[in-house]
N, C-alpha and C positions, 0 to 999 in steps of 0.2 A: 649443474642446472640452473635455468634461467628463474629469478623471479616468480614463484606462484602466487598468482593474483586471486582476491577474490572474487573481481568481476572482470573476466578476459573480455573486454570489447571489441579488442582489434580481430579476436579471433571469430567474433558473431558477424564483426561487419565484414570479413575476409569470406566467409561463410555465402554471406548473400550479395557480394560486391556489385555482380551483374544487376543485381534489382534496386539497389542503392542509386547506382547509377545512373540507371532508367528513370527513377523517379525526381533524381537531380536535374538532369535534362529537361524533363515533362514540365518542371517547375519552370526552367529557365524559358523555355519556349512558350509559356500562357504568360508569362512577365505578368500574373495578379499574383502577390508576395502577400497579400492579406485577402481572406475570405476569398479566396480559388477555388477552384471547382475540386479540388481534392479535398480540402475542410469537410464538403459536404456528401462526397464519397466515404468521406473515412469515419462519419457519422452515421452513415446508411449502415456500412460494413459493421461497426462496433454495434450498433443497435441491431443487425442480422446475429452477431456471432453471440452476442448475450443471451439475445432474445428479450432484450429489454423494449418498453412501447417506441423508447425516441433516447437520441442521443443527444448533448451538446458538448462540443469541443471548446477546450480551454488551456491558457498556457501553461497552466501546472497544476500537480497536484493541490497543491497548498490555495489556488485561485477557487480551485472547487471547490473547496471546504468552506472559504469564505464566503464563494457565491451559494452555496448550501446554508449557511448561517442567515445570509440574508433572507433567503427564500424562507425560511421556518418562521422569520420574523419574531424571534428573539432578541430580549433587549436588555435593561435594566430591570432586576427584579427576576429575572425568570430563569430557572435551572437547567443546565444540559448534565446529564449524567452520561460518565464514561470509563474507560479504564486508566489506573495511572500507569501503567506500563506501556510505552510507547514513545512516538517521536514527538519533538515539541511540534511540529505542524499541524499538530491535532488539537489542540489547545488553541492556538493563537486565534484563528478567526473568531473563536467564540467568546473571547476576552475581548476583544476588538471590538464588539457590540456591545459591551457590558455586562454579558451573562454571568451569571456564577456557576461553576462545574463543581457537581458532586460526584467525587472518586469512589471506583470500585474496585476493589483488589481483582489480581488476576489469579489463574488455575495453574500450580508446576506443570502439569502435564502436558498442557498445546500453548502456556505464555496468553490465552485469551482473557478476556474480561470473566469473571465466575458469575455466570447465569444468574446462580442461587442468590446473589447478593444484592440483586440489583433493587429489587421491590422494596427492602427495608430503606433505599435511598430516596426513593419516591417521594414528593410532596406535593401540597398542592400549586406550588410554585414551579413544578417539572414539566417542561416542553416537550423534549427529546432526550431521548436513547441513543448513544453515539457507540458502536462497537469499533473495533480495530481487528483486520485481520493480521494476526502478529505475524510477520515473517513470510504469510502467504497463504494460512490456515484461516478459517473463519472460525468463530465459535457456535455453541447449539444454536443458531438463528431462531427457531421454530420457537423455543421458549423465551427469546426478546420478542417478539413481533408478537404474540399471547399476551404478554406482560402490557407493551405498548397498547394494544388493543383494547385489553381491560381498563387501561387507565385515559384511554384517547390521549396520545401521545405521539409526536412524530420519531419516527426512525432514518436512522441516517449510517450509513456505512464507509469507513473511512477504508476502500480498497486500494492505496498507494498500492499495495505489495502482492497484489492476487489478480491480476489482469490472466484467465485461464482458471482459475481455482472452480470447484462446483460443491456445491452441499445437497445434498440427497437427490444429484442428477440434475439441480437446478444450476446451473451458471452464474456466479458472482457477477452483480448487474442488475438481478433481476428480485433479490432477497428483500431491499429495502426499497423506503418510501425513496429515498435517495441516494446513489451510490457514485462515492467519489474517489475516480480514478487516479493515479498518478503516471504517465508514460515518461519519465526522467531518464536519462539514459541509462541507468544500470537496473532499472525495473524490467520485468519480465518481457515486458512490451515497451520497448522503449525507445522512444525518438533520440535524432542526435541535438539535444539541446531542450531548451523548458516544452512542456507539453503535458495536458493533462484533460479530464472530461467528467460530464455526470450523465449517469443515465436516471431514467425514472420516468414517470408520465408524460405526454405531450405537451398537457399546462406545464409541470413543472421545465420542461428542459425548452419550453417557449419565453420563459420568463429568465430561464438562464441567459439563453441567446439577445433579450434583449438587456441585461445587466451586462453582458460582456463588450458589448457595443454602445458605451455611454448611455446609456438607458433609453436608445432610441429603436423606432421602428420605422424602416424608410431610411431617405436620404436623410430628412429633418426633422422628422418628427419625434422630437423627444419624451417620451411617458415617466421616467424616473430616474432618480440618480442611478447611475452605474458607474462601469471602471471601463480601460482598455484591456480586456481579455481576449483578445482575438488571437485563435491560435496559427501560428503563421502558415502560410500555403506548403513553406518548405517542408515543417516538420511532419504535416497530417500525408505530406508525400511517403515521407521516409517511414511512416508509420505502416500505408499501406502496402510499402514493402516488405515490412517483416511481418504483418499480419499474418500471412497463408504460411508462416514459419512456426508461430507461436506455439503450438502445440509440440510438434516435435522438441522445439526447443526447451520447454518444461519437463517435457517425458526425459530428455539428457538431463536433466538437473537431478530428476526425483531418482533417476537410476545412481548417481554418484551420491547422493542424502541416504538413501535404503543401504545401500554399501557401507554409508561413516556409521547407520547405526547400529547393523551386525557387530560392526568390528572395534568400535567404540563403547559398546553398551556398558560392559564391564571395567573400563577403564576410567572414564569420567563420571559425574557424578549424576547426569542426567543428560539423554540423548530426546529430541524431539518426538511425541508420542501423535503421529498421525493418527484421527479417528476413522474409525471404518467406512464411515459414509459421506468422508469427504473427499476431494481430490487436492491436493498440498503440491504447490508449483516451487514450493524452497526458493524463494526469492533470495533469502536467507535461511544457510543451513546453522544454526545457535544451538551449544549447546551448555551446559551447566557443570564448572571446572573448580577443582581447589586449584588455589595458588596461581590466581587468573595472572595476573601481573607477571608473574614470573615465568609461566608458561608462552604468554605473549612474548615476552623479551628473549627467551629460550626459541619459540620458532621463527622469531625475526632476527636471529643469529643464523638461521638457513635458509634464509630468503623465503619465508613460508609469509604472506600477508595476512592478518587476522586484523576485526575489529569489534570494537565493542558495541553492539546495537541493543541498549541506550547505557549510559554510565549510571543515571537516577531516574525516578519516577518524575513525570511530570507536574506532580502535586509540589514539587522539592523548588521549583523556582519561585526566587523571590516577588514576580510577578504574577504568581500559578496562585489561585486560590486553594488555602492550606485545605489539606484533607480532614475531614471530620470524622474518619473509621480507623482503624487499625489496617494496614497493609503490608503484613508480613511475606507475603510468596512475593510481592512486587520486590518487595527490599530484596529477597534472597535470589530474583533473579537478575536485577541490577547489577548487586554486588558481584556474582558469577558468571554471568554470559560471558560468552564468546563465541565471533561467526567465524568460522574456516574459509578456504578457499571451496566452493564448488558452482563454477562456471559452467554450462553446458558442455564446452570444450575442454574441460579438465582430464588430460590423460588417465590412463591406469597407472604408469609409473610414477607421475604426478600425485596420484593420488594415494598410492603404496607409500609414496615420501612422505607423505604428512601423516598416514596412521601413523608410522612405522615412528615418525618424531614425537608424537602426543604420546606411544607407549613408552617410548624411552624415558620423554620425561618423569612418569610417574614410578 
């Protein structure tokens, strides 16, 4: 049996090869490689898919987060509340502004921010509450938004892994004041290169479009400081080709994840808990395990790829803001998490093999 991969991108590309080929040739025919028609069309279709008021396409999920940080106006002396478990891209943009991060512990159930521990971290310096859709699932958004309204704070959603996810029948993209998506290659809706975007009000997205194009409005009308964050037309074309397949691909991953849950619930320490009012696309299928490093090496010997998402809390980096509260669940998750192969086109034979090897290890 060939190596079983975490993300088998070749199988996905082969599945929609004709659509990708057409997207490629359409872009070459137009020969407008930045700000081409596919960029505007993708913004339109993503807005319609999510139900958001507007969308601004950008070069990456990290750039979406940094643009969001600029849009909120936070700077030195301001505080941003966020979970301690997540990818490093979630903290970098805010630290670059000079803001201070106030960390909150996560829940073991879904690995997301513990909504009940947010309010104790709010001070008169707090400007933003940011939540991360860990592995693709949202936390209890209504609780967070109610807190933000009570304290007049801006909400930002790091939706890097959650394209197609929903909360109480509302699509991710409509839940926060600013939602930041990654369309990187391995994400549920993945380009073949860097890509990202923001959804929010038209005013927010108009400002984001200004920032992404050196702060200008029109050819030479520079209104503010900005960056070069124009999504390449080719990547927008590929996203348009993949978007009609997003729901089906997410459903395929969910089928694998739910089977893992059933087979491994009495084998590993913890399997993901999908909340009943949410749709979880399982960008990553991560379990908590005993003797993680040994299990990882054992599976590697059997050509099963696994990854650790992520090995430490984001508060632990030397350049981060130190945590001022205890974070036991974050520590538990980062010490014991392991992601198993869960690509849409994982075969039953491959999944059986992964399950059997995990069981045999224990």
